[in-house]
C-alpha positions in Angstrom: 28.5 11.4 -4.4 30.1 13.3 -1.3 32.1 10.7 1.0 33.9 11.2 4.3 37.5 10.0 4.4 37.4 7.7 7.3 41.2 8.6 8.2 41.3 12.4 7.8 37.6 13.2 8.2 37.7 15.3 5.1 34.9 15.4 2.3 35.6 14.4 -1.3 33.3 14.3 -4.2 33.3 11.2 -6.4 31.1 10.6 -9.8 30.1 7.6 -11.9 32.8 4.7 -11.9 35.2 6.7 -9.9 33.2 6.0 -6.7 35.3 3.9 -4.4 34.1 1.2 -1.9 32.5 2.8 1.1 30.5 1.9 4.3 27.1 3.7 4.9 25.3 4.4 8.3 21.6 3.8 9.0 20.2 5.6 12.2 17.3 7.6 13.6 17.9 11.3 13.9 17.8 13.1 17.4 16.4 16.6 17.3 19.3 19.2 17.6 21.9 16.5 17.9 22.9 15.7 14.2 25.8 17.5 12.6 25.0 19.2 9.2 27.1 19.6 6.1 28.1 23.0 7.1 28.8 22.0 10.7 31.2 19.2 9.6 33.2 21.7 7.7 34.2 23.5 10.8 34.1 20.7 13.3 37.8 21.2 14.3 37.1 24.8 15.4 33.8 24.5 16.7 33.5 22.6 20.2 29.8 22.9 20.0 29.7 20.7 17.1 32.0 18.2 18.8 29.8 18.0 21.7 26.8 16.7 19.6 25.9 13.1 19.8 25.7 13.0 15.9 29.3 14.0 15.8 30.3 10.8 18.0 28.0 8.7 15.7 30.0 9.8 12.6 33.3 9.3 14.2 32.3 5.8 15.3 31.0 4.9 11.9 34.3 5.8 10.4 36.1 3.9 12.9 34.2 0.6 12.1 34.7 1.3 8.3 38.7 1.5 8.8 38.3 -1.7 10.8 36.6 -3.2 7.7 39.3 -1.9 5.4 37.1 0.9 4.1 38.5 4.2 3.4 35.3 6.0 2.8 32.0 6.5 4.6 28.6 8.2 3.8 26.3 9.6 6.5 22.9 11.2 5.5 23.2 14.2 8.1 26.6 15.6 7.0 27.3 14.4 3.4 24.2 16.2 1.7 24.1 19.9 1.5 20.5 20.4 2.6 20.6 24.1 1.9 20.7 23.3 -1.9 17.5 22.1 -3.2 19.0 20.8 -6.4 21.5 18.7 -4.4 18.9 17.4 -1.7 16.6 16.4 -4.9 19.5 14.6 -6.5 20.5 13.0 -3.2 17.0 11.6 -2.3 16.5 10.3 -5.9 19.9 8.6 -5.8 19.7 7.3 -2.0 18.3 3.8 -2.7 21.2 3.1 -5.1 23.7 4.5 -2.8 22.7 2.1 -0.1 22.5 -0.8 -2.5 26.0 -0.1 -3.8 27.6 0.3 -0.3 30.0 -2.3 0.8 28.5 -2.5 4.2 25.6 -0.7 6.0 25.8 -0.2 9.9 22.4 0.0 11.4 22.8 1.8 14.6 20.0 1.3 17.0 20.5 3.9 19.7 17.6 2.3 22.0 18.9 -1.2 21.9 21.4 -2.5 24.6 21.0 -6.1 24.5 23.1 -8.6 22.6 21.2 -11.9 22.2 22.5 -14.8 24.1 20.9 -17.4 21.8 18.7 -17.4 18.9 15.2 -16.9 20.5 16.5 -14.7 23.3 12.9 -13.3 24.1 14.3 -10.4 26.2 16.6 -9.2 23.1 13.6 -9.8 20.7 11.4 -7.6 22.7 13.8 -4.8 22.9 14.8 -5.0 19.3 11.3 -5.1 18.1 10.5 -1.8 20.0 13.3 0.2 18.6 12.3 3.4 17.1 14.3 2.4 14.0 11.5 0.1 12.8 8.9 3.0 12.8 10.9 5.5 10.5 10.1 5.8 6.8 13.6 6.3 5.6 14.9 3.2 7.4 12.9 1.1 5.3 15.2 1.4 2.2 18.2 1.4 4.6 17.0 -2.1 5.6 16.3 -3.5 2.2 18.6 -1.9 -0.3 22.2 -2.7 1.0 23.8 -6.2 0.3 25.1 -6.3 3.7 23.6 -4.9 6.9 25.0 -5.2 10.4 23.0 -4.2 13.3 24.7 -2.4 16.3 23.6 -1.6 19.9 23.8 1.8 21.5 27.1 0.8 22.6 28.1 0.0 19.0 28.6 -3.7 19.8 27.5 -6.1 16.8 24.1 -7.7 17.3 24.1 -9.8 14.1 23.6 -9.5 10.4 20.3 -9.1 8.5 20.2 -12.7 7.1 20.6 -14.1 10.6 18.0 -12.0 12.1 15.6 -12.4 9.1 12.9 -14.4 10.9 12.7 -11.7 13.8 12.8 -8.9 11.3 9.9 -10.5 9.4 7.9 -10.6 12.5 8.5 -7.0 13.3 8.2 -5.6 9.8 5.9 -7.9 8.0 8.7 -8.2 5.2 9.1 -11.8 3.8 12.4 -13.5 4.8 12.9 -14.0 0.9 13.5 -10.0 0.7 15.8 -10.1 3.7 18.3 -13.0 3.0 19.1 -11.8 -0.5 16.9 -14.6 -2.3 14.7 -12.0 -4.0 15.2 -8.1 -4.6 12.6 -6.1 -2.7 12.2 -4.1 -5.8 10.5 -7.1 -7.2 7.7 -7.3 -4.5 4.2 -6.3 -5.6 3.1 -2.6 -5.1 0.7 -3.6 -2.4 3.4 -5.4 -0.6 5.7 -2.5 -0.7 3.1 -0.1 0.6 2.2 -2.4 3.4 5.8 -2.4 4.6 5.4 1.5 4.8 2.0 1.5 6.4 2.9 1.6 10.1 5.9 3.9 9.7 6.2 7.7 9.7 8.5 10.6 8.8 9.1 14.0 10.3 8.2 15.7 7.0 4.7 14.7 5.5 6.3 14.6 2.0 9.0 12.0 3.0 6.3 9.4 3.3 6.4 9.4 -0.6 10.0 10.4 -1.1 11.3 7.5 1.0 9.7 5.0 -1.4 11.2 6.3 -4.7 14.0 3.8 -4.9 11.9 0.7 -3.8 9.6 1.5 -6.8 12.4 2.5 -9.1 10.7 6.1 -9.4 12.3 9.4 -10.1 10.3 12.6 -9.5 11.1 16.2 -8.3 10.8 17.2 -4.6 8.1 19.8 -3.7 8.4 20.3 0.0 5.2 22.1 1.0 2.7 20.1 -1.0 2.0 17.8 2.0 0.0 14.6 1.1 -0.1 15.4 -2.4 3.3 13.9 -2.7 1.9 10.3 -1.8 -0.7 10.7 -4.6 2.1 11.9 -7.1 4.1 9.0 -6.3 1.1 6.6 -7.1 0.4 8.4 -10.3 4.1 8.0 -11.3 4.1 4.2 -10.2 1.0 3.6 -12.5 2.9 5.2 -15.5 5.4 2.4 -15.5 3.5 -0.7 -13.9 0.4 -2.6 -14.7 0.3 -4.2 -11.2 -3.3 -3.7 -10.0 -2.3 -4.3 -6.3 -1.7 -0.5 -6.2 -5.4 -0.2 -6.0 -5.7 -2.8 -3.2 -6.0 -0.5 -0.1 -8.5 -0.6 2.7 -10.7 2.4 4.0 -9.5 3.6 7.4 -10.6 6.2 9.7 -8.1 8.7 8.3 -9.8 8.5 4.8 -12.5 11.1 4.2 -15.9 10.1 3.2 -15.6 12.2 0.2 -12.5 10.4 -1.1 -13.5 8.8 -4.5 -10.3 8.0 -6.1 -9.0 4.3 -7.0 -5.6 5.5 -5.7 -5.1 5.7 -1.7 -5.0 8.8 0.2 -2.2 7.8 2.6 0.0 4.7 3.3 -1.6 3.4 6.4 -4.5 2.2 4.0 -2.4 -0.4 2.8 -1.8 -2.1 6.2 -3.5 -5.4 5.0 -2.3 -5.2 1.3 0.6 -7.8 1.8 -2.0 -10.6 0.9 -2.7 -9.3 -2.6 -1.0 -11.0 -5.7 -0.8 -9.3 -9.0 -1.5 -11.9 -11.9 -2.3 -11.9 -15.4 -6.0 -12.2 -16.2 -7.1 -15.8 -17.4 -6.5 -16.8 -21.0 -4.3 -13.7 -21.4 -1.8 -13.9 -24.1 1.4 -12.8 -22.6 2.8 -11.7 -26.0 0.2 -9.1 -26.3 0.6 -5.6 -24.8 -1.2 -5.1 -21.4 -4.4 -2.8 -21.5 -3.0 0.7 -20.8 -4.5 3.0 -18.0 -3.6 6.4 -17.0 -4.4 9.5 -15.0 -6.5 12.2 -16.8 -7.8 15.6 -15.7 -10.9 13.9 -14.5 -9.6 10.9 -12.7 -8.3 7.3 -13.5 -9.0 6.1 -17.1 -9.0 2.2 -16.9 -10.6 -0.7 -18.7 -12.0 -3.5 -16.3 -14.4 -6.2 -16.5 -17.6 -6.0 -14.1 -19.4 -8.0 -11.5 -23.0 -7.1 -11.0 -25.1 -6.9 -7.8 -28.5 -5.6 -6.8 -27.7 -1.9 -6.5 -24.0 -1.4 -7.5 -21.4 -3.2 -9.2 -17.6 -4.5 -8.7 -14.8 -3.8 -11.1 -12.5 -6.9 -11.1 -8.7 -6.4 -10.7 -6.0 -8.6 -12.0 -5.2 -9.7 -8.4 -5.8 -12.6 -6.2 -5.8 -13.1 -2.6 -2.7 -15.2 -1.3 -4.0 -18.5 -0.4 -7.4 -17.7 -1.9 -9.4 -19.8 -4.3 -7.9 -20.1 -7.7 -10.7 -18.7 -9.5 -11.3 -15.9 -7.2 -10.2 -12.4 -7.9 -10.2 -9.0 -6.0 -13.3 -6.9 -6.6 -13.7 -3.2 -5.7 -17.1 -1.8 -5.4 -17.7 1.3 -7.4 -20.8 3.5 -7.8 -21.9 6.5 -10.0 -20.6 9.8 -9.2 -23.4 11.7 -11.0 -24.8 12.0 -14.4 -21.9 11.6 -16.9 -19.4 12.3 -14.1 -17.8 8.8 -14.0 -17.6 6.6 -11.0 -16.2 6.6 -7.5 -14.8 4.1 -5.2 -17.2 3.2 -2.4 -16.1 3.3 1.2 -18.1 0.0 1.9 -16.8 -2.7 1.7 -13.6 -1.2 3.2 -11.2 -3.3 1.0 -11.3 -5.6 -2.0 -13.3 -8.7 -1.6 -12.9 -12.2 -3.3 -15.3 -12.8 -6.3 -15.4 -15.7 -8.6 -13.8 -14.7 -12.0 -16.3 -16.7 -13.8 -19.2 -14.4 -12.8 -17.8 -11.7 -15.0 -20.1 -10.6 -17.8 -19.0 -12.1 -21.2 -19.5 -11.7 -24.8 -21.5 -14.3 -26.7 -18.0 -15.8 -27.7 -17.3 -16.5 -24.0 -14.7 -13.6 -23.7 -14.8 -11.3 -20.9 -16.5 -8.0 -21.6 -14.5 -4.9 -20.3 -15.6 -1.3 -19.9 -13.8 1.9 -20.1 -14.3 3.4 -16.8 -13.3 7.0 -15.5 -13.0 6.6 -11.7 -13.0 10.2 -10.1 -10.4 12.4 -8.9 -9.4 12.7 -5.3 -12.3 14.6 -3.6 -15.9 14.8 -4.3 -16.0 18.5 -3.7 -18.6 19.0 -6.5 -20.7 15.9 -6.1 -23.8 15.4 -4.2 -24.2 12.0 -2.7 -27.6 12.8 -1.2 -28.2 11.4 2.1 -25.0 10.2 4.0 -25.0 6.4 4.6 -23.8 5.1 7.9 -22.6 1.5 8.6 -23.0 0.0 12.0 -20.0 -1.7 13.6 -20.1 -5.4 13.0 -20.4 -6.3 16.5 -23.9 -4.6 16.8 -25.3 -6.6 14.1 -27.6 -9.4 15.2 -27.1 -13.0 14.3 -28.8 -13.9 12.1 -28.6 -10.6 10.2 -32.4 -9.3 9.3 -32.3 -7.2 6.3 -34.9 -5.5 4.1 -34.3 -5.8 0.5 -35.3 -2.9 -1.8 -37.0 -5.0 -4.1 -40.9 -6.3 -4.1 -40.9 -5.8 -0.4 -39.2 -9.1 0.6 -37.6 -9.7 3.9 -34.9 -12.2 4.4 -32.8 -13.7 7.1 -29.4 -13.9 6.0 -26.2 -15.1 7.4 -23.0 -12.9 6.8 -20.8 -15.8 5.9 -22.9 -18.9 5.1 -26.3 -20.4 5.4 -27.1 -24.3 5.9 -28.8 -24.3 2.5 -26.9 -21.8 0.5 -23.3 -20.7 1.0 -23.3 -16.9 0.8 -19.9 -15.5 -0.8 -20.8 -11.9 -1.1 -22.9 -10.2 1.5 -23.1 -6.6 2.7 -25.9 -4.2 4.0 -25.8 -0.5 4.2 -28.1 1.4 6.7 -29.4 4.6 5.0 -31.0 7.0 7.5 -34.1 8.9 6.2 -36.3 11.1 8.5 -35.2 8.8 11.5 -36.0 5.6 9.8 -33.6 2.8 9.2 -33.9 1.4 5.7 -31.6 -1.6 4.9 -30.4 -2.6 1.5 -28.6 -5.7 0.6 -26.5 -7.3 -2.1 -26.5 -11.0 -1.9 -25.0 -13.9 -4.1 -24.9 -17.5 -3.5 -21.5 -19.1 -4.2 -23.3 -21.6 -6.5 -25.0 -19.0 -8.5 -22.6 -16.3 -8.9 -22.2 -17.4 -12.8 -25.6 -16.2 -13.4 -24.5 -12.5 -12.6 -23.5 -12.4 -16.3 -27.2 -12.5 -17.4 -26.2 -13.3 -21.0 -28.0 -11.4 -23.8 -29.6 -9.0 -21.5 -28.6 -5.5 -22.3 -31.0 -2.3 -22.5 -30.5 0.9 -24.1 -30.0 4.3 -22.2 -28.0 5.5 -19.6 -25.0 3.4 -18.6 -25.9 3.4 -14.8 -29.4 2.4 -15.5 -28.1 -0.6 -17.6 -25.8 -1.7 -14.7 -28.8 -1.5 -12.3 -31.1 -3.5 -14.7 -28.6 -6.1 -15.0 -28.3 -6.5 -11.1 -32.0 -6.6 -10.8 -32.4 -9.0 -13.6 -29.9 -11.3 -11.8 -31.7 -10.8 -8.4 -35.1 -11.8 -9.9 -33.7 -14.9 -11.5 -32.6 -16.0 -8.2 -35.1 -14.7 -6.0 -36.5 -18.5 -5.7 -33.2 -19.4 -3.8 -34.0 -17.2 -1.0 -37.8 -17.7 -0.7 -37.6 -20.3 2.2 -36.0 -17.4 4.2 -38.9 -15.2 3.9 -40.4 -13.7 6.8 -43.2 -12.0 5.1 -44.0 -8.9 3.0 -44.0 -5.4 4.6 
């Protein structure tokens, strides 16, 4: 680790237990104004280096460190020789630990000038929350890793410490106070929570959206600048190698996700914007002494063993995830469909995110134990798959109330409410509009809260193609429960 002597401004390298106590600087970079490693070596002879605003930042950080009785400081712009790919890789893989082990971290907010006059100073809170520092990917670990963080204004005046500002920071960043006041290590957060913290941030280099999260996930991996968004996919693949936290699969389809995406892993961090609500749990009746069921990435996609919910024309895989504040017996389900003959499954773009389903509705063995299936859920894009006619989902605001849909079974027409019905509370409902030759055809999957247990259809299993078996189970459930919805009939076609 290369440090700056706060008295002489000279570099010195330290290793292992020889690293002394040091201060560390967190800041946002200004294009063309930061001082590199090579420039710092010649600052005494180069007046252009000394004119940079980044030079003043380093000197002021050293001055604060001396005030706090620290002889050494670390600044990311100058303490890493970025012309060396080996040194850059080592630094990025070590950076979270460097921030964690610092004696103090100075978080310099160059666009904040107000010092709060009282705890709920609204003028300060507004300016503080609008700082660019909250939008950068790298500052996430710089906020969470250090034991002590002090926020500073553009004039280098002290604002307050991280614990004292925890409530305001939670409102700005979505990070729970327990991870800000030292109660809980941020590395203990669920995968979906960590990703949600990153979802509204950005980095100059595309790849850094993944690399800035290595420390939070306690992951080490090589840096490949030039790989673009593949870096984020690689990060998730590394995460599932060392974790059985299913919240990594709890992302929501956004406009940035191509319709050809079929993977259970997310294409980009913005899809995790609503993922802080998911809680990783052990499945019911799980013997914690036993090893968890393994899953892994293969050359054809994610190989994973999961229980299943059935619906009329698709099925949901059940994750070991609950919604925060949700029903005790409700777990997160993700809709999947067949990619093609013997090609595995794909994640569906509708519903956009995981939905709550009752765990009791999972198919079971005669013994009562949950039945699980080994799935292959496809690799990233569906370049080689043909989904036929493209499906379109109208915006929710355009749907009439009540919603009239046409079920693709026996020509029945039903009037359904998206959330509830006076006679039967509907806990699962969605409709997909398929456009064929200008005609709109609606398909629906429906389940009443009281009758979800009948989805298991015990003893019913036919021979043949796996997808046909799934479809037959769904139709058997629908037939069995058709009487529930007969009062809603509007007449056959």
